[in-house]
N, C-alpha and C positions, 0 to 999 in steps of 0.2 A: 302070106309070108313074104311074097315079092313086094307087096304094098308097104309092109313094115320096113323091109330092107331099103326100099326106095326113099321112104321118109327119113330113115336114119342117115342114109348117104347124103340126102339133100341138106339135112340139118348140119352134118359135119362139114360139108363143103361150104355152107354159108356161115360157119362159125357159131352156130347156135348150139345150145345144150341139146344133147340127144334125148329123144323121147324115152320114157321108161315109167316104172311105177311112181305114183304120186308120193311125195315125201310124207313121213308120218305126221307131220304138222307143218304149217307154213309160218308159224310164229317163232322168230329167232330166240325169243325168251324161253320157249318151251322145249326146243329141240336140244338133244345132248350132243357132245362133241363128236362122238362116234357116228351118230346119224348125220350130223353136219358134214363130216368128211366124206360120207358115202353119197351125199346129195349134191353138194356144191363143189365145183361147178359142173360136174358131169351131167346131172339131170336138171338142175336149176342154176342159171347163171344171172338171174335178175333179182334185185331186191327193191322193195318199196319202202321209202323212208318218210313217214309223216312228220311235218313240221307245223308249228302253230304258235300261239301265245295265249295269255289270259288277258282279256279286256272285255268291256261291256258290249253286249249285243242286244240292245233293246229289251224285249221281254223273253228272250231265250238265254241259254247258258253262257256265262263268262268264258267257258272253255269251248265255245263253238268252233274256234279256229283249230282246236285239237281234235274234238270229237268228229268233225267232218272228214278230215283226211284219214283218220284211223278207221272210221266206218267204211270209207271208200276203199282203202287198202284191203280190208278184210273181205269186202264184197267182190273185188276183181282179181284177187291174188291167184286163184285157181285158173281163171280164164287166161291171164297173161303169163302163167307159169312162173310166179315170183314168190319169194319169201317176203315176210313183213317184219321189218326191223322195229324195235321199240321207238316210240315217238320222241322227238325233241319238243317238249311241251312249252318251254319258256322261250320267248322271242323278243324281238326289237319292236316294241309296241308303238310308240309315238304318242300322239296328242290325246289318246284316251287312257293313258296310264294313271290319270288322277282319279278315276272312278273307283268306288269300293271294290276290292277283290282283284284289281288289275295292277300290274307293274311291268316294268321293262327291264331287260338285260342290257347293260352297256354294249354298244356296237362292237368294240374291240373284243370283249369277252365272248359275245355271241359268235362273232366270226371265227375266232380261234377254236371254239368248242365244236361248231358244226364242221369246220375244216377237219378236225381230228376224227370226227365220226365218219365223214366221207372217206378219209384215208384208211380208216379201220375197215370199212366195208370193202374197199379196193384190195387191201392186204389179205382179206379173207376170200379173195378170188372171185368176187362178183364182177362180171364183165359189164353189166348194165345196172346203173344206179338211178332209180326214179325217185325224185324228191316230190312228194305230194304235199304241196304247200297250202296251208289254210289261212295265211295272214298276208295282207298286202302292205302298202306303205313302203318304207325303206327296206324292209326285210326281203322283198322280191329282188331288189338290186344286189343285195349282199349274197343271196343264194345263187343268182346267175353268175356273179363274179367268181364265186367259189367253184361252181360247176366248170367254168373255163379253166381255172387255175389247177384244180385237182385232176380234172380230166386230162389236161395236157401233161401234167407232171407224172401221173400214175398210169397213163395210157389206158384209161377206162372211158366208157361212154356214160354221160350223165345228162338226164332229162329233168328239167324243173317244170312242174305243172302247177300253175296258179288256176285252180279249178273253176273259180267263178268267172274268170276272163275267158278261159277256153270254152265255157258253156254259155256264153252270152246268147248264142242262137237257141239253145235249149230253153233258156229263160223266156225269150221272146215267143217261142213256140208254145210253151205251156201256159204262160200268163198273159201273153199278148202285149207286154210292155217290158221295159228294162227294170233292173233291180237296184241293189245298193248294199251298203254295209248293214247287216241285221235287218235288211228289208225283205220284200216278198220272197226273193230267191233263197237267201241264206236261212231265213226263218223256216221256209218250206223244207229245205234239206234237213234241218234239225228235226222237224216233225216227221220226216221220212225215217229218221233213225228211231225216234221215240216221241210220239205226239205230246206227252206231258212235259217235254222240255220247253214248250212254248206256253206262255201264260197270257192269253188274250184279254183276260179280265184286268190285267195291269196296263194294257195298251191305251195310248192316247195319241192322236195325230200331233199333239204339241210336242211329242218326243222326237219328231222327225225334222231334219233339216236337209235341203238339197245341197250337194257339194258345190262349193263356189267355183265360178269360172276361173281359169288360171290367171293369176296376177290381180285378182279383185280384192280378196280379203283372206285372212287366216286368223286362227284363234287357238290359244292354249289356256285351259283345257278345251277340248272339242265341246261345243255347246249341246250337242245331241249324240246319243249312242246309236241312233238309226240315221243313216244318211242315204240320200238318193243320187244315183248317177245322173238322172235327168229329172228336172223339176216336174212334179205332178205324176211321176211314174214310180211304181215299186212299193207303194204302201202295203204293209202286210194285211192279208185277208184271212189267214189261218184256215185255208181250205184243205182238209185232210186228204180228200181224194186227189187233188192236184199235187199235194205234197208227195204222195206216194209215187205218182207218175214221174214227177220231177226227180226224185231220188233215183229211180231206176234209169231214167234217161241220162242223167249226169254221169252215173257210174258207167254206163255203156259208152258214152262219148269219150270219157277219159281212158277207158280200156282200149278203145279203138285207136286213140292217139298213140298210146304206148306200143301197141302191136305194130302199127304202121311205122313208127320211128325205128323200132328195133329191126323190123324187116328191111328197111332201107339202109340202116347201118350195116347189116349183114351183106346185103347186095353190093354195097360200095366197098366192103372189106376194110372199114376204118375202125379204129386207127390201124394203119398198115405196119 
């Protein structure tokens, strides 16, 4: 009893949601308004917002940038005591939008829409908004700028996580080399979700191009749907055992980042 009281007191003093029974669901699309009112923010004050886009990913799904953050959110929501918001699936794609099944949302429209989503989550009394972003390029800069803008205006805390960059060390640990777009790391994460999402029978090394050094060359459309961060490293191997390990380690690394960030926000008492 004393331990529970101490935990409750510490949580309240730190500004965190008080411990209590788990919510009936962590899916914002499945909870009803009465349950939501009982849960947020008293028992859950953090929400995970997956963002991505539709673009080619070598021999795995066009929706890899959506499937990855959604799977990640579902895997870690209980650990970080968060709700999971419906994903923002369409994004600011860039040079791969010319491939079949891919397209991009104009930057102004994308920015305005995501801003409205973030403001809506803040209005619904979430104190911590974690954007689990699955797509790079110009989208990362837009999301970070929105985090600063909405966080400052609404006095909420917003963390943007670009999982593939956060988990570079995990990629090196599991595979012994760097990854890339639709390369060993991203393809492995897709296989960790569902192995049939990858089609090794369709793969050829001719589908792969290393990223150019800054200022050397650029092309539209992108000549390859698999790109490498470092030349000679990151070719997909489709190793199911390593994919499973990678999936678990990536989720654990992202969850630890979220926990540590929220803990430090609470200790600092920001925004004050």
